[in-house]
C-alpha positions as CSV (number, residue, x, y, z in Angstrom):
1,X,-43.3,-7.6,2.6
2,X,-41.7,-4.4,1.3
3,X,-38.0,-4.4,0.6
4,X,-36.2,-1.6,2.3
5,X,-34.0,0.7,0.1
6,X,-30.9,2.2,1.6
7,X,-30.6,5.9,0.7
8,X,-26.9,6.8,0.8
9,X,-27.5,10.5,0.2
10,X,-25.0,12.7,-1.5
11,X,-21.8,10.7,-1.8
12,X,-18.2,11.9,-1.9
13,X,-16.2,11.1,-5.0
14,X,-14.0,8.3,-6.1
15,X,-10.6,8.0,-4.4
16,X,-10.8,11.4,-2.9
17,X,-14.1,10.3,-1.3
18,X,-12.7,7.3,0.5
19,X,-12.9,9.3,3.7
20,X,-16.4,10.5,4.4
21,X,-17.3,14.1,5.3
22,X,-18.4,14.5,8.9
23,X,-20.0,17.4,10.6
24,X,-18.5,19.5,13.4
25,X,-20.0,22.8,14.7
26,X,-22.4,22.8,11.7
27,X,-19.8,22.7,8.9
28,X,-18.3,19.9,6.9
29,X,-14.8,18.7,7.7
30,X,-12.7,15.8,6.3
31,X,-13.0,12.8,8.6
32,X,-12.7,9.1,8.8
33,X,-15.5,6.6,8.2
34,X,-15.9,3.1,9.4
35,X,-16.0,1.8,5.8
36,X,-12.8,3.6,4.7
37,X,-10.0,3.7,7.2
38,X,-7.1,6.1,6.6
39,X,-3.7,5.1,5.2
40,X,-4.8,1.9,3.4
41,X,-4.5,0.1,0.1
42,X,-7.6,-0.1,-2.1
43,X,-7.9,-2.5,-5.0
44,X,-10.1,-1.5,-8.1
45,X,-12.1,-3.9,-10.2
46,X,-13.4,-2.1,-13.3
47,X,-16.3,-2.8,-15.6
48,X,-15.1,-4.0,-19.0
49,X,-17.4,-4.1,-22.0
50,X,-17.7,-7.2,-24.2
51,X,-19.1,-10.7,-24.2
52,X,-15.7,-12.0,-23.1
53,X,-16.2,-10.1,-19.9
54,X,-19.8,-11.2,-19.5
55,X,-21.1,-7.9,-20.8
56,X,-22.8,-8.1,-24.3
57,X,-23.9,-4.7,-25.6
58,X,-26.0,-3.1,-28.4
59,X,-24.9,0.5,-27.9
60,X,-21.3,1.9,-27.5
61,X,-22.3,3.3,-24.1
62,X,-23.8,1.7,-21.0
63,X,-27.3,3.0,-20.9
64,X,-30.1,2.7,-18.3
65,X,-33.7,3.2,-19.2
66,X,-37.1,3.5,-17.5
67,X,-39.5,0.6,-18.3
68,X,-41.6,2.7,-20.7
69,X,-38.8,3.0,-23.2
70,X,-39.4,-0.4,-24.6
71,X,-42.8,0.6,-25.9
72,X,-42.2,4.3,-26.5
73,X,-42.7,5.3,-30.2
74,X,-39.5,6.8,-31.6
75,X,-37.4,5.3,-28.8
76,X,-38.3,1.6,-28.7
77,X,-36.5,0.8,-32.0
78,X,-33.2,2.6,-31.0
79,X,-30.2,0.7,-29.8
80,X,-30.3,2.7,-26.5
81,X,-33.6,1.1,-25.6
82,X,-32.2,-2.5,-26.0
83,X,-29.9,-2.1,-23.0
84,X,-31.1,-4.0,-19.9
85,X,-29.1,-2.0,-17.3
86,X,-27.2,-5.0,-16.1
87,X,-23.4,-5.2,-16.0
88,X,-21.0,-7.7,-14.5
89,X,-17.7,-7.0,-12.8
90,X,-15.3,-9.8,-12.1
91,X,-14.0,-9.4,-8.6
92,X,-11.8,-12.4,-7.7
93,X,-11.3,-11.5,-4.1
94,X,-11.4,-13.3,-0.7
95,X,-14.0,-11.3,1.0
96,X,-12.7,-12.3,4.4
97,X,-9.5,-10.4,3.7
98,X,-11.1,-7.0,3.0
99,X,-12.5,-4.5,5.5
100,X,-14.8,-2.5,3.2
101,X,-16.2,-2.2,-0.3
102,X,-17.9,0.3,-2.5
103,X,-19.3,0.9,-6.0
104,X,-17.8,3.9,-7.8
105,X,-19.6,5.4,-10.8
106,X,-19.0,8.0,-13.5
107,X,-22.6,9.1,-14.4
108,X,-24.1,11.5,-17.0
109,X,-27.2,12.4,-15.0
110,X,-29.5,11.6,-17.9
111,X,-32.6,13.1,-19.3
112,X,-33.8,16.0,-17.0
113,X,-36.7,14.7,-14.9
114,X,-35.5,11.1,-14.7
115,X,-36.2,9.8,-11.2
116,X,-35.4,7.1,-8.7
117,X,-31.9,6.1,-10.1
118,X,-30.9,3.0,-8.3
119,X,-28.7,-0.1,-8.3
120,X,-28.9,-3.6,-6.9
121,X,-25.9,-5.9,-6.3
122,X,-26.4,-9.6,-7.1
123,X,-30.1,-9.3,-6.4
124,X,-29.5,-8.4,-2.8
125,X,-29.6,-4.9,-1.3
126,X,-31.0,-2.1,-3.5
127,X,-29.3,1.3,-3.2
128,X,-30.6,4.7,-4.3
129,X,-28.1,6.7,-6.3
130,X,-27.6,10.3,-5.0
131,X,-30.2,12.7,-6.2
132,X,-28.2,15.8,-7.5
133,X,-31.0,17.6,-9.4
134,X,-31.9,15.3,-12.3
135,X,-35.4,14.6,-10.9
136,X,-35.9,18.3,-10.5
137,X,-35.5,18.8,-14.2
138,X,-31.8,20.0,-14.2
139,X,-28.9,18.7,-16.4
140,X,-26.4,16.9,-14.2
141,X,-23.4,14.7,-13.8
142,X,-22.2,12.8,-10.7
143,X,-19.5,10.5,-9.4
144,X,-21.0,8.7,-6.4
145,X,-19.1,6.2,-4.2
146,X,-21.7,3.9,-2.7
147,X,-20.5,1.9,0.4
148,X,-21.6,-1.7,0.1
149,X,-22.4,-4.5,2.5
150,X,-19.7,-7.2,2.0
151,X,-22.6,-9.7,2.0
152,X,-23.8,-8.1,-1.3
153,X,-20.7,-9.2,-3.1
154,X,-19.4,-12.6,-4.4
155,X,-15.9,-13.8,-5.1
156,X,-16.4,-13.9,-8.9
157,X,-18.8,-12.2,-11.3
158,X,-20.9,-9.6,-9.6
159,X,-24.2,-8.8,-11.3
160,X,-24.9,-5.1,-11.0
161,X,-28.4,-4.1,-12.0
162,X,-29.3,-0.4,-12.6
163,X,-32.8,1.0,-13.0
164,X,-34.6,4.4,-13.0
165,X,-38.1,5.9,-13.3
166,X,-39.5,8.1,-16.0
167,X,-40.4,10.8,-13.6
168,X,-41.3,14.0,-15.5
169,X,-39.0,13.1,-18.4
170,X,-40.2,12.1,-21.8
171,X,-37.9,9.1,-21.4
172,X,-36.2,8.1,-18.2
173,X,-32.6,7.6,-19.0
174,X,-29.0,7.9,-17.8
175,X,-25.5,6.7,-18.7
176,X,-22.8,5.0,-16.7
177,X,-19.6,5.8,-18.4
178,X,-17.4,3.8,-15.9
179,X,-18.0,1.6,-12.9
180,X,-15.6,0.0,-10.4
181,X,-15.9,-2.2,-7.4
182,X,-13.5,-1.0,-4.8
183,X,-12.1,-3.2,-2.0
184,X,-10.2,-1.9,1.1
185,X,-7.5,-4.5,1.8
186,X,-6.5,-5.7,5.2
187,X,-2.8,-4.9,6.1
188,X,-1.9,-8.6,6.0
189,X,-3.5,-9.2,2.6
190,X,-1.4,-11.6,0.6
191,X,-1.4,-9.3,-2.5
192,X,0.4,-6.7,-0.4
193,X,3.0,-9.2,0.8
194,X,3.5,-10.5,-2.7
195,X,4.1,-7.0,-4.0
196,X,6.5,-6.1,-1.1
197,X,4.1,-3.5,0.3
198,X,3.4,-5.0,3.7
199,X,5.4,-2.2,5.4
200,X,4.4,0.6,3.0
201,X,3.3,3.9,4.6
202,X,3.1,7.4,3.2
203,X,1.8,10.8,4.2
204,X,1.4,14.3,2.6
205,X,3.7,17.1,3.8
206,X,2.9,20.8,3.3
207,X,5.7,23.3,3.4
208,X,5.2,27.0,4.4
209,X,4.9,29.1,1.3
210,X,7.7,31.7,0.7
211,X,6.8,35.2,1.9
212,X,4.3,36.8,-0.3
213,X,3.5,33.6,-2.3
214,X,0.1,32.0,-2.4
215,X,1.3,28.6,-3.6
216,X,1.6,25.8,-0.9
217,X,4.5,23.4,-1.7
218,X,3.3,19.7,-1.3
219,X,5.4,16.5,-1.3
220,X,5.1,12.9,-0.4
221,X,6.6,11.7,2.8
222,X,7.5,8.1,2.0
223,X,10.6,5.9,2.5
224,X,13.0,6.4,-0.4
225,X,13.2,2.6,-0.9
226,X,9.6,2.7,-2.3
227,X,10.1,5.7,-4.7
228,X,11.0,3.5,-7.7
229,X,7.8,1.5,-7.5
230,X,5.6,4.6,-7.5
231,X,4.2,5.5,-10.9
232,X,2.3,8.7,-10.0
233,X,1.0,10.6,-7.0
234,X,-2.3,12.5,-7.4
235,X,-3.1,15.2,-4.9
236,X,-6.8,15.9,-4.0
237,X,-7.9,18.9,-2.1
238,X,-10.7,19.7,0.4
239,X,-11.7,23.3,0.3
240,X,-14.5,25.8,-0.5
241,X,-14.7,26.3,-4.2
242,X,-16.8,25.7,-7.4
243,X,-18.7,22.4,-7.4
244,X,-17.2,21.0,-10.5
245,X,-18.1,17.4,-9.6
246,X,-21.8,18.2,-9.4
247,X,-22.5,16.6,-6.0
248,X,-24.1,19.9,-4.7
249,X,-21.3,20.6,-2.3
250,X,-18.9,23.6,-2.5
251,X,-17.0,22.7,0.7
252,X,-15.9,19.3,-0.4
253,X,-13.1,17.0,-1.7
254,X,-12.9,18.5,-5.2
255,X,-12.2,16.7,-8.4
256,X,-13.7,13.8,-10.4
257,X,-12.7,11.2,-12.9
258,X,-13.2,11.0,-16.7
259,X,-12.4,7.8,-18.4
260,X,-11.0,6.6,-15.0
261,X,-8.4,9.4,-14.9
262,X,-8.6,12.3,-12.4
263,X,-9.8,15.7,-13.5
264,X,-9.8,19.1,-11.6
265,X,-7.6,17.8,-8.8
266,X,-4.8,19.9,-7.2
267,X,-2.2,18.2,-9.4
268,X,0.0,15.1,-10.0
269,X,3.6,14.2,-10.0
270,X,5.4,11.2,-11.5
271,X,8.9,12.2,-10.5
272,X,10.5,11.5,-7.1
273,X,10.1,13.0,-4.5
274,X,6.7,13.7,-6.0
275,X,6.4,17.4,-5.3
276,X,3.9,20.0,-6.5
277,X,2.5,23.4,-5.6
278,X,-1.1,24.1,-4.6
279,X,-2.0,27.4,-6.2
280,X,-4.6,29.1,-3.9
281,X,-4.6,32.5,-5.6
282,X,-8.2,32.0,-6.9
283,X,-9.7,30.5,-3.8
284,X,-11.8,32.4,-1.3
285,X,-10.2,33.0,2.2
286,X,-10.5,29.9,4.4
287,X,-8.7,28.1,7.2
288,X,-9.8,24.5,7.1
289,X,-8.4,23.1,3.9
290,X,-7.0,19.6,3.6
291,X,-5.1,17.5,1.1
292,X,-4.5,13.8,0.6
293,X,-2.6,11.7,-2.0
294,X,-3.7,8.8,-4.1
295,X,-0.6,6.7,-5.0
296,X,-0.4,4.6,-8.1
297,X,2.2,1.9,-8.7
298,X,4.1,0.8,-11.9
299,X,3.5,-3.0,-11.7
300,X,0.1,-2.9,-10.0
301,X,-2.2,-0.7,-12.0
302,X,-5.4,-1.7,-10.1
303,X,-3.9,-1.1,-6.6
304,X,-3.7,2.3,-5.0
305,X,-2.7,3.7,-1.6
306,X,-4.7,6.6,-0.1
307,X,-2.8,8.6,2.5
308,X,-4.5,10.1,5.6
309,X,-5.7,13.6,5.0
310,X,-3.4,16.5,6.1
311,X,-6.0,18.8,7.6
312,X,-6.3,22.3,9.1
313,X,-4.4,23.9,6.2
314,X,-4.8,27.7,6.1
315,X,-5.0,29.6,2.8
316,X,-1.9,31.8,2.5
317,X,-2.4,35.5,3.0
318,X,-3.4,37.2,-0.2
319,X,-1.9,40.7,0.5
320,X,-5.3,42.4,1.1
321,X,-6.9,40.8,-2.0
322,X,-10.4,39.4,-1.9
323,X,-11.6,36.3,-3.9
324,X,-15.3,35.6,-4.3
325,X,-17.2,32.8,-5.9
326,X,-20.3,34.2,-7.7
327,X,-22.9,31.5,-8.7
328,X,-25.6,31.6,-11.4
329,X,-29.0,32.9,-10.8
330,X,-32.3,31.7,-12.4
331,X,-31.0,28.5,-14.1
332,X,-33.3,27.2,-16.8
333,X,-34.8,23.7,-16.3
334,X,-33.4,22.1,-18.4
335,X,-30.4,24.2,-19.3
336,X,-29.9,22.9,-22.8
337,X,-30.0,24.3,-26.3
338,X,-31.1,22.5,-29.4
339,X,-33.1,23.2,-32.6
340,X,-32.4,27.0,-32.2
341,X,-33.7,27.4,-28.6
342,X,-31.5,29.9,-26.8
343,X,-31.2,29.5,-23.0
344,X,-29.6,31.9,-20.5
345,X,-28.9,32.7,-16.9
346,X,-27.4,35.7,-15.0
347,X,-24.5,36.1,-12.6
348,X,-24.7,39.0,-10.3
349,X,-21.5,41.1,-9.7
350,X,-21.7,43.4,-6.7
351,X,-18.5,45.4,-7.4
352,X,-17.3,47.6,-10.2
353,X,-15.3,45.5,-12.7
354,X,-12.6,48.2,-12.8
355,X,-11.3,46.9,-9.4
356,X,-11.1,43.3,-10.5
357,X,-7.5,42.0,-10.8
358,X,-8.4,38.6,-12.2
359,X,-11.5,36.8,-13.3
360,X,-12.4,33.3,-14.4
361,X,-15.5,31.5,-15.6
362,X,-16.1,28.0,-14.2
363,X,-18.5,25.8,-16.2
364,X,-19.3,22.1,-16.7
365,X,-21.2,21.1,-19.9
366,X,-22.3,18.0,-21.7
367,X,-20.9,18.6,-25.1
368,X,-23.7,17.4,-27.3
369,X,-22.9,19.6,-30.3
370,X,-23.6,23.1,-31.5
371,X,-24.6,22.4,-35.0
372,X,-23.7,25.2,-37.4
373,X,-23.4,27.8,-34.7
374,X,-19.9,29.2,-34.5
375,X,-20.2,30.9,-31.1
376,X,-22.6,28.8,-29.0
377,X,-21.6,30.4,-25.7
378,X,-21.5,34.1,-24.9
379,X,-21.1,36.3,-21.8
380,X,-22.6,39.7,-22.2
381,X,-22.6,39.1,-25.9
382,X,-18.9,38.2,-26.0
383,X,-18.1,34.7,-27.5
384,X,-16.5,32.2,-25.1
385,X,-14.5,29.1,-26.2
386,X,-16.5,26.7,-24.1
387,X,-17.7,24.0,-26.5
388,X,-15.6,21.1,-27.5
389,X,-16.0,18.8,-30.6
390,X,-19.5,17.5,-29.9
391,X,-18.4,14.1,-28.5
392,X,-21.3,13.9,-26.0
393,X,-19.0,13.9,-23.0
394,X,-18.5,16.0,-19.8
395,X,-16.2,19.0,-20.1
396,X,-15.2,21.1,-17.1
397,X,-13.5,24.3,-18.1
398,X,-11.9,27.3,-16.3
399,X,-11.8,30.2,-18.7
400,X,-9.7,33.4,-18.0
401,X,-11.8,36.5,-18.6
402,X,-11.0,40.0,-19.5
403,X,-12.6,41.9,-16.6
404,X,-13.7,44.6,-19.1
405,X,-16.4,42.3,-20.4
406,X,-18.1,42.2,-17.0
407,X,-20.7,44.5,-15.6
408,X,-21.7,45.6,-12.2
409,X,-25.1,43.9,-11.6
410,X,-26.4,41.4,-14.1
411,X,-24.0,39.5,-16.4
412,X,-25.9,37.4,-18.9
413,X,-24.6,34.0,-20.0
414,X,-26.2,32.5,-23.1
415,X,-26.0,29.2,-24.9
416,X,-27.4,28.5,-28.4
417,X,-27.3,25.4,-30.6
418,X,-29.2,24.6,-33.8
419,X,-28.5,20.9,-33.8
420,X,-31.8,19.0,-34.4
421,X,-31.3,16.4,-31.6
422,X,-29.1,16.4,-28.6
423,X,-27.5,19.8,-28.2
424,X,-25.3,21.4,-25.6
425,X,-26.2,21.0,-21.9
426,X,-25.0,23.2,-19.1
427,X,-24.7,20.9,-16.1
428,X,-25.3,21.9,-12.5
429,X,-24.2,24.0,-10.7
430,X,-24.2,26.1,-13.8
431,X,-21.6,28.8,-14.8
432,X,-20.0,30.8,-12.0
433,X,-17.5,33.6,-11.8
434,X,-14.4,33.5,-9.6
435,X,-13.2,37.1,-9.2
436,X,-10.1,38.5,-7.4
437,X,-10.4,42.1,-6.3
C-alpha cells in the first residue's frame, strides 16, 4: 500500500506566518487558519546540536543528502556525506494542552536541481517541503512553517528525518540551519498561569501619519502592568514588495529569520510603550497592508505572543510620487559564479533615469566567497558592495543606488568569482530595482 504524502505547498514564514494567507476576490489577504488562532501564546522548542541533545554530528552544519552521495566519487569521503538527515528535538509538552503544532525551518535551498525535499516526524506522516525553485535548477533559500498533526508528535524526543532526491543535480543536497517545533498553547495552559500570563492580551495600534509624512507610527496596545516583563516587540508587515524570504510571494508577510533572529521585518522596539515607525516611502501604492507583533519576554525566552493582525492599512499618500518594483529578467540556472565563470541578468527600466528621485537594489545571496576578485558584483559595470566575508550564509541587502548609473532599457547585473569550489550564489527571486519617480 502506498503511503500518502501531504503537500503543504508554499508555506508562510516563521512567527509572521502563524496566520495563513487566504484568498478573497483572487488576491491574497492576511487571515486566520484553524491551526493558528489569533492572539495566542506559542512555545518554541529548538533543535540543539550535540550528543548531549541526542544529536551527534560529523559536520558543523546540519546537511541532508540524496542516497547517491554515499557512493559518489569525490563526495562519499567528505564529512557532509556522513550526515544521515536525522535530528531530535526535545519537546516536553502535554499534547492535550496545545491546539496546534508546526515545524519551522531555516533552509539553504541546496544544490540547484535537488528534488523532493521532504521530512517525516517520528516515522509517521511524511511532508513535502515547499518547492521554491530548487528542483528547477535555481539557487534558493526558504523558511517554511509546516503545520503538523498532533498525533505525529510525542511528549519527549521527536525524531525528525529529512530526505531529498538527486533530481538533476550532481549531488542532491540541502542545509537546515535551524529548526523548531512550535506549539500553540491553550489559554488555560499551566505554563501561562505560572508566568502570570493567564490574562495577557495585546494588539497593534497604527496612528495616522502627520500630514505629508509617509511613515506610519505603530505601538503596542497592552496593559501597562505587563510592560516590565516584555523584552522586545517585533513588528511584521504584510504588503506588496520584494520577495526577500524566497517563498515566491510578493504580496506576503515579509521577513525571515537568520540564526533564529528576525531579518527584514518592519522593525523592533525594546522600550515601553514599544513604538516604531513603518517607513513606506519605497513601497508601491497599495491599500491592503497589515501588521502584527511578535512579543518576547524577559524570563521566558522560548515563549512568544502573536497579536491579531491589524489589517486594511492604506499606504500614506506619496505626494504624486510613483514607486515601482522592477524584477530581474532571464535569470541563469544556476545563478552562481565560481572558477572564473561570469553570470549575469538584466533589469528593464521603462523610464528615463533623470526623473528617478531614489533607487535601491534588493538582492539575496549565498555568500560562498569571491576568491581574489575585488569587485564580484557590478551593475552596468559599476562595482556594488554586495558580497560579505565568504561565510557561506544568506545575506539580504538593500543598497542605495545613484540613479545616474541606471539606463533606460536594459540594466545588466553581473557576478564574478574565481574561487575553485563553492562561489557566490544569487538566490531567487534575483536582484530587483525599487525606484521612486
